[in-house]
TITORMI-906308 format. One record per residue (C-alpha): chain; residue in three letters; residue number from 1; x, y, z. Coordinates in steps of 0.2 Angstrom, whole numbers. Example, Ala and Ser with C-alpha at 12.3 -4.5 7.8 and 13.67 -1.06 7.14 Angstrom:
BEGIN
NODE / cadena / residuo / num / px / py / pz
NODE / A / ala / 1 / 62 / -22 / 39 .
NODE / A / ser / 2 / 68 / -5 / 36 .
This chain:
BEGIN
NODE / cadena / residuo / num / px / py / pz
NODE / A / met / 1 / 30 / -1 / -107 .
NODE / A / glu / 2 / 29 / -11 / -91 .
NODE / A / asn / 3 / 13 / -2 / -87 .
NODE / A / asp / 4 / 5 / -12 / -101 .
NODE / A / ile / 5 / 10 / -29 / -95 .
NODE / A / thr / 6 / -1 / -41 / -85 .
NODE / A / ile / 7 / 9 / -54 / -76 .
NODE / A / gly / 8 / 0 / -70 / -69 .
NODE / A / met / 9 / 8 / -80 / -55 .
NODE / A / asp / 10 / 4 / -97 / -50 .
NODE / A / leu / 11 / 12 / -99 / -33 .
NODE / A / gly / 12 / 21 / -114 / -28 .
NODE / A / asn / 13 / 31 / -120 / -13 .
NODE / A / arg / 14 / 48 / -121 / -21 .
NODE / A / lys / 15 / 45 / -110 / -37 .
NODE / A / his / 16 / 32 / -99 / -45 .
NODE / A / val / 17 / 27 / -101 / -63 .
NODE / A / val / 18 / 24 / -84 / -72 .
NODE / A / cys / 19 / 15 / -79 / -88 .
NODE / A / ala / 20 / 16 / -61 / -95 .
NODE / A / leu / 21 / 3 / -53 / -107 .
NODE / A / asp / 22 / 4 / -37 / -117 .
NODE / A / arg / 23 / -10 / -25 / -119 .
NODE / A / ala / 24 / -17 / -35 / -134 .
NODE / A / gly / 25 / -17 / -51 / -124 .
NODE / A / lys / 26 / -2 / -59 / -132 .
NODE / A / val / 27 / 10 / -69 / -122 .
NODE / A / leu / 28 / 26 / -60 / -120 .
NODE / A / phe / 29 / 36 / -73 / -110 .
NODE / A / arg / 30 / 34 / -88 / -98 .
NODE / A / ser / 31 / 46 / -91 / -84 .
NODE / A / glu / 32 / 49 / -98 / -67 .
NODE / A / val / 33 / 55 / -89 / -51 .
NODE / A / ala / 34 / 62 / -97 / -36 .
NODE / A / asn / 35 / 52 / -95 / -20 .
NODE / A / thr / 36 / 64 / -84 / -11 .
NODE / A / pro / 37 / 63 / -66 / -6 .
NODE / A / glu / 38 / 79 / -62 / -16 .
NODE / A / ala / 39 / 74 / -70 / -32 .
NODE / A / leu / 40 / 56 / -63 / -31 .
NODE / A / glu / 41 / 62 / -45 / -27 .
NODE / A / ala / 42 / 74 / -45 / -42 .
NODE / A / phe / 43 / 60 / -51 / -53 .
NODE / A / phe / 44 / 48 / -38 / -47 .
NODE / A / arg / 45 / 60 / -24 / -49 .
NODE / A / arg / 46 / 64 / -29 / -67 .
NODE / A / his / 47 / 45 / -27 / -70 .
NODE / A / ala / 48 / 41 / -12 / -59 .
NODE / A / gly / 49 / 25 / -4 / -65 .
NODE / A / ala / 50 / 17 / -20 / -72 .
NODE / A / thr / 51 / 1 / -28 / -65 .
NODE / A / val / 52 / 5 / -43 / -55 .
NODE / A / ala / 53 / -9 / -55 / -51 .
NODE / A / met / 54 / -10 / -70 / -40 .
NODE / A / glu / 55 / -22 / -81 / -30 .
NODE / A / thr / 56 / -25 / -82 / -12 .
NODE / A / gly / 57 / -14 / -95 / -3 .
NODE / A / leu / 58 / -1 / -97 / 11 .
NODE / A / cys / 59 / 13 / -87 / 3 .
NODE / A / cys / 60 / 2 / -73 / -5 .
NODE / A / arg / 61 / 3 / -61 / 10 .
NODE / A / trp / 62 / 22 / -58 / 10 .
NODE / A / ile / 63 / 24 / -60 / -9 .
NODE / A / ser / 64 / 10 / -47 / -13 .
NODE / A / ala / 65 / 18 / -35 / -1 .
NODE / A / leu / 66 / 35 / -37 / -9 .
NODE / A / ser / 67 / 28 / -35 / -26 .
NODE / A / ala / 68 / 19 / -19 / -21 .
NODE / A / lys / 69 / 35 / -13 / -12 .
NODE / A / cys / 70 / 44 / -15 / -29 .
NODE / A / gly / 71 / 32 / -4 / -38 .
NODE / A / cys / 72 / 21 / -17 / -46 .
NODE / A / asp / 73 / 2 / -15 / -46 .
NODE / A / thr / 74 / -3 / -30 / -36 .
NODE / A / val / 75 / -20 / -39 / -36 .
NODE / A / val / 76 / -24 / -55 / -26 .
NODE / A / gly / 77 / -39 / -65 / -32 .
NODE / A / asn / 78 / -50 / -76 / -21 .
NODE / A / ala / 79 / -45 / -93 / -26 .
NODE / A / arg / 80 / -62 / -101 / -21 .
NODE / A / lys / 81 / -71 / -90 / -34 .
NODE / A / leu / 82 / -59 / -93 / -48 .
NODE / A / ala / 83 / -68 / -109 / -55 .
NODE / A / ala / 84 / -61 / -105 / -72 .
NODE / A / ile / 85 / -44 / -111 / -65 .
NODE / A / trp / 86 / -48 / -126 / -54 .
NODE / A / thr / 87 / -61 / -134 / -65 .
NODE / A / ser / 88 / -51 / -133 / -81 .
NODE / A / arg / 89 / -48 / -150 / -90 .
NODE / A / arg / 90 / -30 / -145 / -94 .
NODE / A / lys / 91 / -25 / -139 / -77 .
NODE / A / asn / 92 / -6 / -137 / -75 .
NODE / A / asp / 93 / 5 / -123 / -68 .
NODE / A / glu / 94 / 8 / -115 / -85 .
NODE / A / asn / 95 / -10 / -114 / -90 .
NODE / A / asp / 96 / -15 / -108 / -72 .
NODE / A / ala / 97 / -3 / -94 / -73 .
NODE / A / leu / 98 / -10 / -89 / -91 .
NODE / A / met / 99 / -28 / -90 / -85 .
NODE / A / ile / 100 / -24 / -79 / -70 .
NODE / A / ala / 101 / -16 / -66 / -81 .
NODE / A / arg / 102 / -31 / -66 / -93 .
NODE / A / leu / 103 / -44 / -64 / -79 .
NODE / A / ala / 104 / -34 / -50 / -71 .
NODE / A / arg / 105 / -31 / -41 / -88 .
NODE / A / ala / 106 / -49 / -43 / -94 .
NODE / A / asp / 107 / -59 / -37 / -79 .
NODE / A / arg / 108 / -53 / -36 / -61 .
NODE / A / glu / 109 / -70 / -40 / -54 .
NODE / A / leu / 110 / -70 / -57 / -63 .
NODE / A / phe / 111 / -54 / -60 / -53 .
NODE / A / his / 112 / -63 / -57 / -37 .
NODE / A / pro / 113 / -49 / -46 / -29 .
NODE / A / val / 114 / -48 / -47 / -10 .
NODE / A / ala / 115 / -40 / -35 / 3 .
NODE / A / leu / 116 / -28 / -45 / 14 .
NODE / A / arg / 117 / -28 / -42 / 33 .
NODE / A / asp / 118 / -15 / -31 / 41 .
NODE / A / asp / 119 / -2 / -39 / 52 .
NODE / A / glu / 120 / -11 / -36 / 69 .
NODE / A / his / 121 / -27 / -44 / 63 .
NODE / A / his / 122 / -17 / -58 / 54 .
NODE / A / ala / 123 / -7 / -62 / 70 .
NODE / A / met / 124 / -24 / -64 / 80 .
NODE / A / val / 125 / -31 / -76 / 67 .
NODE / A / gln / 126 / -15 / -86 / 68 .
NODE / A / leu / 127 / -16 / -86 / 87 .
NODE / A / leu / 128 / -34 / -92 / 87 .
NODE / A / glu / 129 / -30 / -105 / 74 .
NODE / A / leu / 130 / -16 / -112 / 84 .
NODE / A / arg / 131 / -28 / -113 / 99 .
NODE / A / glu / 132 / -41 / -122 / 88 .
NODE / A / ile / 133 / -28 / -135 / 84 .
NODE / A / ala / 134 / -25 / -139 / 103 .
NODE / A / val / 135 / -44 / -139 / 106 .
NODE / A / ala / 136 / -47 / -151 / 92 .
NODE / A / gln / 137 / -34 / -163 / 99 .
NODE / A / arg / 138 / -42 / -162 / 116 .
NODE / A / thr / 139 / -59 / -166 / 109 .
NODE / A / arg / 140 / -53 / -181 / 100 .
NODE / A / ile / 141 / -44 / -188 / 116 .
NODE / A / val / 142 / -60 / -185 / 126 .
NODE / A / asn / 143 / -71 / -193 / 113 .
NODE / A / ser / 144 / -59 / -208 / 111 .
NODE / A / val / 145 / -58 / -211 / 130 .
NODE / A / arg / 146 / -76 / -210 / 132 .
NODE / A / gly / 147 / -79 / -223 / 118 .
NODE / A / met / 148 / -66 / -235 / 125 .
NODE / A / cys / 149 / -73 / -234 / 142 .
NODE / A / lys / 150 / -90 / -239 / 136 .
NODE / A / ala / 151 / -82 / -254 / 128 .
NODE / A / cys / 152 / -76 / -258 / 145 .
NODE / A / gly / 153 / -93 / -256 / 153 .
NODE / A / val / 154 / -88 / -239 / 161 .
NODE / A / phe / 155 / -99 / -224 / 157 .
NODE / A / leu / 156 / -91 / -208 / 162 .
NODE / A / arg / 157 / -103 / -194 / 168 .
NODE / A / lys / 158 / -106 / -179 / 156 .
NODE / A / cys / 159 / -95 / -164 / 159 .
NODE / A / asp / 160 / -87 / -149 / 150 .
NODE / A / ala / 161 / -70 / -154 / 141 .
NODE / A / gly / 162 / -61 / -143 / 154 .
NODE / A / cys / 163 / -67 / -155 / 168 .
NODE / A / phe / 164 / -65 / -171 / 159 .
NODE / A / leu / 165 / -48 / -175 / 166 .
NODE / A / ser / 166 / -53 / -176 / 184 .
NODE / A / val / 167 / -69 / -185 / 179 .
NODE / A / ala / 168 / -60 / -198 / 169 .
NODE / A / arg / 169 / -47 / -201 / 183 .
NODE / A / glu / 170 / -61 / -204 / 196 .
NODE / A / gly / 171 / -72 / -214 / 184 .
NODE / A / val / 172 / -60 / -226 / 176 .
NODE / A / pro / 173 / -58 / -242 / 187 .
NODE / A / ala / 174 / -41 / -245 / 194 .
NODE / A / arg / 175 / -39 / -261 / 184 .
NODE / A / glu / 176 / -41 / -251 / 167 .
NODE / A / ala / 177 / -32 / -235 / 172 .
NODE / A / trp / 178 / -15 / -241 / 166 .
NODE / A / lys / 179 / -21 / -241 / 148 .
NODE / A / phe / 180 / -28 / -223 / 148 .
NODE / A / glu / 181 / -15 / -214 / 159 .
NODE / A / pro / 182 / -3 / -210 / 145 .
NODE / A / leu / 183 / -17 / -202 / 135 .
NODE / A / leu / 184 / -24 / -193 / 151 .
NODE / A / ala / 185 / -6 / -186 / 154 .
NODE / A / gln / 186 / -7 / -179 / 136 .
NODE / A / leu / 187 / -24 / -171 / 140 .
NODE / A / glu / 188 / -16 / -162 / 155 .
NODE / A / leu / 189 / -3 / -155 / 144 .
NODE / A / leu / 190 / -16 / -149 / 131 .
NODE / A / arg / 191 / -26 / -141 / 145 .
NODE / A / glu / 192 / -11 / -131 / 150 .
NODE / A / thr / 193 / -8 / -127 / 131 .
NODE / A / ile / 194 / -25 / -120 / 129 .
NODE / A / arg / 195 / -24 / -110 / 145 .
NODE / A / lys / 196 / -8 / -102 / 138 .
NODE / A / tyr / 197 / -16 / -98 / 122 .
NODE / A / asp / 198 / -31 / -90 / 131 .
NODE / A / glu / 199 / -18 / -79 / 140 .
NODE / A / leu / 200 / -9 / -74 / 123 .
NODE / A / val / 201 / -26 / -70 / 115 .
NODE / A / arg / 202 / -32 / -59 / 130 .
NODE / A / asp / 203 / -15 / -50 / 131 .
NODE / A / tyr / 204 / -14 / -47 / 112 .
NODE / A / ser / 205 / -32 / -41 / 111 .
NODE / A / arg / 206 / -30 / -29 / 125 .
NODE / A / arg / 207 / -15 / -21 / 116 .
NODE / A / his / 208 / -22 / -20 / 99 .
NODE / A / phe / 209 / -42 / -20 / 98 .
NODE / A / gly / 210 / -48 / -22 / 116 .
NODE / A / arg / 211 / -62 / -9 / 113 .
NODE / A / glu / 212 / -70 / -18 / 99 .
NODE / A / val / 213 / -70 / -35 / 108 .
NODE / A / glu / 214 / -77 / -27 / 124 .
NODE / A / leu / 215 / -92 / -20 / 113 .
NODE / A / leu / 216 / -95 / -37 / 106 .
NODE / A / arg / 217 / -95 / -45 / 123 .
NODE / A / thr / 218 / -110 / -34 / 128 .
NODE / A / ile / 219 / -120 / -46 / 116 .
NODE / A / pro / 220 / -128 / -61 / 124 .
NODE / A / gly / 221 / -118 / -77 / 120 .
NODE / A / val / 222 / -103 / -68 / 114 .
NODE / A / gly / 223 / -87 / -73 / 124 .
NODE / A / glu / 224 / -69 / -67 / 122 .
NODE / A / ile / 225 / -64 / -80 / 109 .
NODE / A / thr / 226 / -79 / -77 / 98 .
NODE / A / gly / 227 / -77 / -58 / 100 .
NODE / A / asn / 228 / -58 / -59 / 95 .
NODE / A / ala / 229 / -61 / -71 / 81 .
NODE / A / tyr / 230 / -75 / -59 / 73 .
NODE / A / val / 231 / -64 / -44 / 75 .
NODE / A / ala / 232 / -49 / -52 / 67 .
NODE / A / his / 233 / -59 / -57 / 52 .
NODE / A / val / 234 / -68 / -41 / 50 .
NODE / A / pro / 235 / -54 / -28 / 52 .
NODE / A / asp / 236 / -63 / -14 / 44 .
NODE / A / ala / 237 / -81 / -14 / 51 .
NODE / A / lys / 238 / -86 / 3 / 45 .
NODE / A / gly / 239 / -80 / -1 / 27 .
NODE / A / phe / 240 / -88 / -18 / 26 .
NODE / A / gly / 241 / -105 / -13 / 18 .
NODE / A / arg / 242 / -122 / -17 / 25 .
NODE / A / ala / 243 / -123 / -26 / 42 .
NODE / A / arg / 244 / -135 / -39 / 35 .
NODE / A / asp / 245 / -121 / -45 / 23 .
NODE / A / ala / 246 / -111 / -52 / 38 .
NODE / A / gly / 247 / -122 / -68 / 37 .
NODE / A / cys / 248 / -117 / -71 / 19 .
NODE / A / tyr / 249 / -99 / -67 / 22 .
NODE / A / phe / 250 / -97 / -81 / 35 .
NODE / A / gly / 251 / -107 / -93 / 25 .
NODE / A / leu / 252 / -123 / -93 / 35 .
NODE / A / thr / 253 / -135 / -89 / 22 .
NODE / A / pro / 254 / -144 / -102 / 10 .
NODE / A / gly / 255 / -136 / -104 / -7 .
NODE / A / gln / 256 / -146 / -100 / -22 .
NODE / A / asp / 257 / -150 / -110 / -38 .
NODE / A / gln / 258 / -164 / -100 / -47 .
NODE / A / ser / 259 / -168 / -102 / -65 .
NODE / A / gly / 260 / -185 / -97 / -73 .
NODE / A / asp / 261 / -199 / -101 / -61 .
NODE / A / gly / 262 / -188 / -114 / -52 .
NODE / A / asp / 263 / -180 / -109 / -36 .
NODE / A / ala / 264 / -174 / -124 / -26 .
NODE / A / pro / 265 / -170 / -123 / -8 .
NODE / A / lys / 266 / -152 / -125 / -4 .
NODE / A / his / 267 / -142 / -127 / 12 .
NODE / A / ile / 268 / -131 / -113 / 19 .
NODE / A / thr / 269 / -116 / -109 / 8 .
NODE / A / lys / 270 / -102 / -112 / 22 .
NODE / A / thr / 271 / -91 / -99 / 13 .
NODE / A / gly / 272 / -79 / -89 / 23 .
NODE / A / ser / 273 / -70 / -93 / 39 .
NODE / A / thr / 274 / -75 / -110 / 46 .
NODE / A / met / 275 / -68 / -106 / 63 .
NODE / A / val / 276 / -79 / -90 / 65 .
NODE / A / arg / 277 / -94 / -99 / 58 .
NODE / A / thr / 278 / -92 / -113 / 71 .
NODE / A / leu / 279 / -90 / -101 / 85 .
NODE / A / leu / 280 / -106 / -91 / 80 .
NODE / A / val / 281 / -116 / -108 / 80 .
NODE / A / asn / 282 / -109 / -112 / 97 .
NODE / A / ala / 283 / -114 / -95 / 103 .
NODE / A / ala / 284 / -131 / -97 / 96 .
NODE / A / asn / 285 / -133 / -114 / 105 .
NODE / A / cys / 286 / -128 / -105 / 121 .
NODE / A / ile / 287 / -141 / -92 / 118 .
NODE / A / leu / 288 / -155 / -105 / 115 .
NODE / A / arg / 289 / -152 / -115 / 131 .
NODE / A / ala / 290 / -166 / -115 / 143 .
NODE / A / ser / 291 / -154 / -108 / 157 .
NODE / A / ala / 292 / -149 / -93 / 146 .
NODE / A / pro / 293 / -156 / -76 / 150 .
NODE / A / asp / 294 / -170 / -69 / 140 .
NODE / A / ser / 295 / -165 / -59 / 125 .
NODE / A / ala / 296 / -171 / -54 / 108 .
NODE / A / leu / 297 / -159 / -66 / 100 .
NODE / A / lys / 298 / -166 / -80 / 111 .
NODE / A / arg / 299 / -184 / -76 / 107 .
NODE / A / tyr / 300 / -180 / -75 / 89 .
NODE / A / gly / 301 / -173 / -93 / 89 .
NODE / A / glu / 302 / -188 / -99 / 100 .
NODE / A / arg / 303 / -200 / -93 / 87 .
NODE / A / ile / 304 / -191 / -105 / 74 .
NODE / A / cys / 305 / -190 / -119 / 87 .
NODE / A / ala / 306 / -209 / -118 / 90 .
NODE / A / arg / 307 / -212 / -124 / 72 .
NODE / A / gly / 308 / -208 / -141 / 78 .
NODE / A / gly / 309 / -201 / -155 / 68 .
NODE / A / lys / 310 / -184 / -164 / 69 .
NODE / A / val / 311 / -174 / -150 / 61 .
NODE / A / ala / 312 / -182 / -135 / 69 .
NODE / A / arg / 313 / -168 / -134 / 83 .
NODE / A / arg / 314 / -154 / -135 / 70 .
NODE / A / lys / 315 / -162 / -122 / 59 .
NODE / A / ala / 316 / -165 / -111 / 74 .
NODE / A / lys / 317 / -146 / -112 / 79 .
NODE / A / thr / 318 / -141 / -107 / 61 .
NODE / A / ala / 319 / -154 / -93 / 60 .
NODE / A / val / 320 / -148 / -86 / 77 .
NODE / A / ala / 321 / -130 / -88 / 72 .
NODE / A / arg / 322 / -134 / -78 / 56 .
NODE / A / lys / 323 / -143 / -65 / 66 .
NODE / A / leu / 324 / -129 / -64 / 78 .
NODE / A / ala / 325 / -116 / -61 / 64 .
NODE / A / val / 326 / -127 / -46 / 58 .
NODE / A / val / 327 / -129 / -39 / 76 .
NODE / A / met / 328 / -110 / -40 / 79 .
NODE / A / leu / 329 / -106 / -30 / 64 .
NODE / A / ala / 330 / -120 / -17 / 68 .
NODE / A / val / 331 / -112 / -15 / 85 .
NODE / A / leu / 332 / -95 / -13 / 78 .
NODE / A / lys / 333 / -101 / 0 / 65 .
NODE / A / ser / 334 / -111 / 10 / 78 .
NODE / A / gly / 335 / -97 / 9 / 91 .
NODE / A / arg / 336 / -111 / 8 / 104 .
NODE / A / pro / 337 / -115 / -7 / 116 .
NODE / A / tyr / 338 / -128 / -20 / 112 .
NODE / A / asp / 339 / -146 / -13 / 115 .
NODE / A / asp / 340 / -158 / -28 / 117 .
NODE / A / ala / 341 / -173 / -17 / 115 .
NODE / A / leu / 342 / -167 / -10 / 98 .
NODE / A / ala / 343 / -162 / -28 / 92 .
NODE / A / ala / 344 / -180 / -34 / 97 .
NODE / A / arg / 345 / -187 / -20 / 85 .
NODE / A / phe / 346 / -178 / -27 / 70 .
NODE / A / ala / 347 / -179 / -45 / 73 .
NODE / A / pro / 348 / -191 / -52 / 60 .
NODE / A / ala / 349 / -206 / -62 / 64 .
NODE / A / ala / 350 / -202 / -77 / 53 .
NODE / A / glu / 351 / -186 / -84 / 46 .
NODE / A / pro / 352 / -185 / -90 / 28 .
NODE / A / ala / 353 / -184 / -109 / 26 .
NODE / A / phe / 354 / -167 / -117 / 21 .
């Protein structure tokens, strides 16, 4: 019976390697399937009722949806946590498909199944990632122009990236302008591109989850981009679990390497979305500025900064970013705006070292 079959799929760009196991774990067949909707649909319909397992990847969303539509019991595993696959000394597509099938057949928890985002939240993630590409290009141009101007003896004044174009055109001497003008013209195009993506993000957010973003923006330091990125990566806040797990989810908690009496301090894990983690750290930096308004989050970070030392400020930013992730999830769970007095009651007096 197909219900007793577990099929592991190693996804590729042009073709997918599959390996099927029976109830006893014996290999029934190995084959390849072309990476086209027609070929995959025909394969899934032939094996309707079977368990189909695959790792997260670029194609896993539409392939897993097609598999479920054809009547297969589909499970997608977190590729980052499947070390048994990517640390193998005999790693190839056939062995990967076999290992995927064995893990999914033995214990689904060992396969670390994930719930994929719905189409609305996935579209917002893609919008924000496209915007980040333009922002990264702008940052690279700004840094390059500043560095090359220094080599010419010109020191451009500090400013925000959005104002850099006018600062550069005013500060670069006329005798040097011909070298920088093509790149500054590119910077002008990028500024317009980022502005357009800001409009797309704002309009899409209003149509689909503007209420959640407005709640998050009541928190000090949280802007429109940070709020939308957080909501896009936490589509089901009420079903997320404990609010304090948000720090771990975005890789802002220290790793652990405990054995016996030894428990060595570790750096933060940096798991989860790099984009959201970066935005949270940037928001924490804004909260800790001297010109920022007073808040429980700011006082929390200042207590860590007061320890002194070269890394106190860095630790404070990470700690505030972690606390911010927790507060944002708590606000989404409660459905109520941020309450600074309530946040002050639960802010710990000290932060664990990391």
